[in-house]
C-alpha positions in Angstrom: 25.7 -94.5 -119.3 27.7 -97.1 -117.2 28.8 -100.0 -119.2 29.6 -103.3 -117.6 31.2 -106.5 -118.9 31.5 -109.6 -117.0 34.0 -112.5 -118.1 34.8 -116.0 -116.1 37.8 -113.6 -114.2 35.6 -111.0 -112.5 32.3 -113.1 -110.4 31.2 -110.5 -107.5 28.6 -111.5 -104.6 27.9 -108.7 -102.9 25.0 -106.4 -100.7 25.0 -103.3 -102.6 23.8 -99.8 -101.0 22.9 -97.4 -103.6 23.3 -93.4 -102.7 20.6 -92.2 -105.2 19.5 -88.6 -103.5 19.9 -87.1 -106.9 19.1 -89.1 -109.7 16.4 -92.3 -108.9 17.8 -94.8 -110.7 21.0 -96.5 -111.5 21.4 -97.1 -115.1 23.9 -99.2 -117.2 24.6 -101.4 -120.4 25.6 -105.0 -119.0 27.4 -107.9 -121.1 27.8 -111.5 -119.3 29.8 -114.2 -120.9 29.8 -117.9 -120.5 28.1 -120.2 -118.0 30.2 -119.0 -115.2 30.2 -115.1 -115.7 27.8 -113.8 -113.3 27.3 -111.2 -110.9 25.3 -112.4 -107.3 24.4 -109.3 -105.5 20.9 -107.8 -103.7 19.7 -104.7 -102.2 16.5 -102.9 -101.5 15.6 -101.4 -104.7 14.0 -102.9 -107.4 15.7 -103.8 -110.2 14.8 -104.5 -114.1 16.5 -105.9 -116.6 15.8 -105.5 -120.4 17.4 -108.1 -122.5 18.7 -106.9 -125.7 20.3 -110.0 -127.6 21.2 -113.3 -126.5 19.5 -115.9 -124.1 20.4 -116.4 -120.5 18.9 -117.2 -117.4 18.0 -114.9 -114.4 18.4 -116.4 -110.7 16.8 -115.0 -108.3 17.4 -116.8 -104.8 16.8 -121.0 -106.0 14.1 -119.7 -109.5 15.7 -119.9 -112.5 13.7 -117.9 -115.1 15.2 -118.2 -119.0 15.2 -114.8 -120.8 15.5 -113.8 -124.2 16.1 -110.6 -126.2 12.5 -108.2 -125.4 12.2 -110.0 -122.0 12.0 -108.1 -119.1 13.5 -109.4 -115.6 12.0 -107.9 -112.6 14.3 -108.4 -109.4 12.2 -108.0 -105.9 13.7 -106.1 -103.0 16.0 -108.0 -100.8 16.4 -110.6 -103.8 19.8 -112.2 -104.1 20.0 -112.6 -107.9 22.2 -113.0 -110.9 22.3 -113.8 -114.5 24.2 -116.5 -116.6 24.4 -117.7 -120.0 26.1 -120.8 -122.5 27.2 -117.9 -125.0 26.5 -114.1 -124.6 23.7 -112.0 -123.1 23.4 -108.2 -122.9 20.9 -106.4 -121.1 20.0 -102.9 -119.5 20.1 -102.7 -116.2 17.9 -100.3 -114.1 17.8 -100.0 -110.3 15.0 -97.7 -108.8 15.3 -95.7 -105.8 12.5 -97.2 -103.3 13.0 -93.6 -101.5 11.6 -91.6 -104.6 9.2 -94.3 -105.3 7.3 -94.1 -101.9 7.7 -90.1 -102.0 5.3 -90.9 -105.1 3.0 -93.0 -103.5 4.3 -96.0 -104.9 6.1 -99.2 -102.7 7.7 -101.5 -105.3 9.6 -103.1 -101.6 6.5 -104.1 -100.5 5.3 -105.8 -103.5 6.1 -108.6 -105.6 6.5 -109.4 -109.6 6.9 -111.8 -112.4 9.9 -112.8 -112.7 9.5 -112.5 -116.4 7.2 -110.0 -118.6 7.3 -109.1 -121.9 5.3 -105.8 -122.6 5.4 -103.7 -125.1 4.2 -100.8 -123.2 6.8 -101.4 -120.4 9.4 -101.9 -122.9 8.5 -98.2 -124.5 8.8 -96.9 -121.3 12.1 -98.2 -120.4 13.3 -97.0 -123.3 12.3 -93.6 -122.6 14.4 -93.8 -119.7 17.3 -94.9 -121.4 16.9 -91.6 -123.9 16.4 -89.5 -120.9 19.6 -90.8 -118.6 21.7 -89.8 -122.2 20.6 -86.7 -122.5 22.2 -83.8 -122.1 20.2 -80.6 -121.3 18.7 -79.0 -118.5 16.0 -80.8 -118.3 17.0 -83.7 -118.1 16.8 -84.8 -114.5 13.1 -83.6 -114.9 12.5 -85.7 -117.8 14.4 -89.1 -116.2 12.2 -88.6 -112.7 8.9 -88.3 -115.0 10.3 -91.2 -117.1 10.9 -93.6 -114.0 7.8 -92.9 -112.5 5.7 -93.7 -115.7 7.8 -96.8 -116.0 6.9 -97.5 -112.1 3.1 -96.5 -112.5 3.1 -99.0 -115.4 4.5 -101.9 -113.5 2.9 -101.7 -110.2 -0.5 -101.0 -111.5 -0.3 -104.1 -114.1 1.9 -106.4 -112.6 2.6 -105.8 -108.5 0.6 -108.1 -106.1 1.6 -108.0 -102.1 4.9 -109.5 -100.8 4.8 -112.7 -99.6 4.8 -112.7 -95.5 6.2 -115.9 -94.9 10.2 -116.7 -94.0 12.6 -115.0 -96.3 14.6 -118.3 -97.5 17.4 -116.0 -98.8 18.4 -114.1 -95.5 21.1 -117.3 -94.2 23.2 -116.6 -97.2 22.8 -112.9 -97.3 24.0 -112.7 -93.9 27.0 -114.7 -94.7 28.0 -112.8 -97.3 27.2 -109.4 -95.1 29.6 -111.1 -92.7 32.2 -111.9 -94.6 32.3 -108.5 -96.6 32.6 -106.8 -93.4 35.4 -109.2 -92.1 37.7 -110.5 -95.0 40.6 -109.2 -93.2 40.2 -111.8 -90.3 40.8 -115.8 -90.7 37.7 -117.5 -91.6 36.3 -120.9 -91.0 33.4 -122.6 -92.5 31.9 -123.3 -89.7 31.6 -119.9 -88.8 30.1 -118.8 -91.8 27.9 -121.6 -90.9 26.7 -120.7 -87.6 26.4 -117.2 -89.0 23.6 -118.5 -91.4 22.4 -120.5 -88.9 22.6 -123.8 -91.3 24.6 -126.9 -90.8 28.3 -126.9 -93.0 26.5 -129.4 -95.5 23.6 -127.0 -96.1 25.3 -123.8 -95.8 27.9 -125.3 -98.6 24.9 -126.4 -100.9 22.9 -123.1 -100.4 25.6 -120.9 -100.7 26.9 -122.3 -104.2 23.1 -122.6 -105.3 22.1 -119.0 -104.4 25.7 -117.0 -105.7 27.3 -119.8 -108.0 30.6 -119.5 -106.1 31.9 -121.7 -102.8 32.2 -119.7 -99.9 36.2 -119.7 -100.4 35.9 -118.5 -103.7 34.0 -116.0 -102.7 36.0 -114.7 -99.8 39.2 -114.3 -102.3 36.6 -112.7 -104.5 35.9 -109.5 -101.9 40.1 -109.7 -100.7 41.1 -109.5 -104.1 38.3 -106.6 -104.9 40.0 -104.9 -101.4 43.1 -105.6 -102.6 43.0 -104.2 -105.8 41.6 -100.8 -104.2 44.6 -100.7 -101.6 47.1 -101.3 -104.8 45.5 -98.2 -106.7 45.8 -96.1 -103.7 49.5 -97.2 -103.9 49.8 -96.1 -99.8 50.8 -99.7 -99.0 53.4 -102.1 -99.9 52.4 -105.4 -101.5 52.9 -107.6 -98.4 51.0 -104.8 -96.1 48.3 -105.4 -98.4 48.2 -108.8 -98.4 48.0 -109.0 -94.7 45.4 -106.3 -94.5 43.2 -108.2 -96.9 43.3 -111.5 -95.1 46.1 -113.5 -96.8 48.5 -115.1 -94.2 50.7 -116.2 -97.0 51.8 -114.2 -99.5 52.6 -116.6 -102.3 48.7 -117.6 -102.2 47.8 -114.2 -102.3 50.1 -113.5 -105.7 48.3 -116.5 -106.8 44.9 -115.9 -106.4 45.3 -112.1 -107.8 47.0 -113.6 -110.4 43.9 -115.8 -111.4 41.7 -112.6 -110.8 43.7 -110.1 -112.5 45.4 -111.7 -114.9 48.8 -109.9 -113.4 50.8 -110.1 -110.1 49.9 -107.6 -107.3 53.8 -106.5 -107.8 53.0 -105.5 -111.9 49.4 -104.3 -111.2 50.8 -102.1 -108.4 54.0 -100.9 -110.7 51.1 -100.1 -113.1 49.3 -98.1 -110.7 52.2 -96.3 -109.7 52.8 -95.4 -113.3 49.4 -94.0 -114.3 49.6 -91.9 -111.6 52.5 -90.7 -112.3 51.5 -89.1 -115.6 48.7 -87.0 -113.9 
């Protein structure tokens, strides 16, 4: 099981595409610290969060739902979402493959669910998935598939309602985020992003911050630093070339932004990556 921890220096916003051809879920343990620590993302697959410790807020589009230990947060398909907290909140994250569900007669992406559910039955089903995921035996995959299907049947039969067919309020911001992720290496103007979202500049700024917890500039820098980190780890490009390839026209500004996000200068990060590769 993967463990993810998010701190003030690791904000992310992303459109996730999941490759789940074999195992029908993504499952990991997450810890979120401090109000500004969050992940904002969206994807086709329905996501369920089982809160284990602490208190936080699940933000889906413009809807804020307080969560505490024992609650299950359900995130509908294609819904921009994140978790924030004043202190620390710990939860399991379960993302269920839509294709797997449809092959078994379920269509969670076409449904809407309560944002918060408190159910002993669903919690028990959730823990069965956690146990199956952690198992290391020849029957792990079939056991995991059976546990996931059992949970989804309980969720769909007890809580699903048809998804609303009205306007998609989150679509403009998802469009802008997708544009940034595809064009991070290019110069990017706020007017262009607002036009991509088909919103006025003022409305775009307000909606982007409300949906992601970041300003557009802060998010652009997050994406660029993430790409820079990847290139520096690969070790095939000089730091100055990495900066340019990731959309930073000013090397000094790149170093400043990278230091703020990663706690180390890009040159030192590259040197550490080289040393790690040399050990192999």
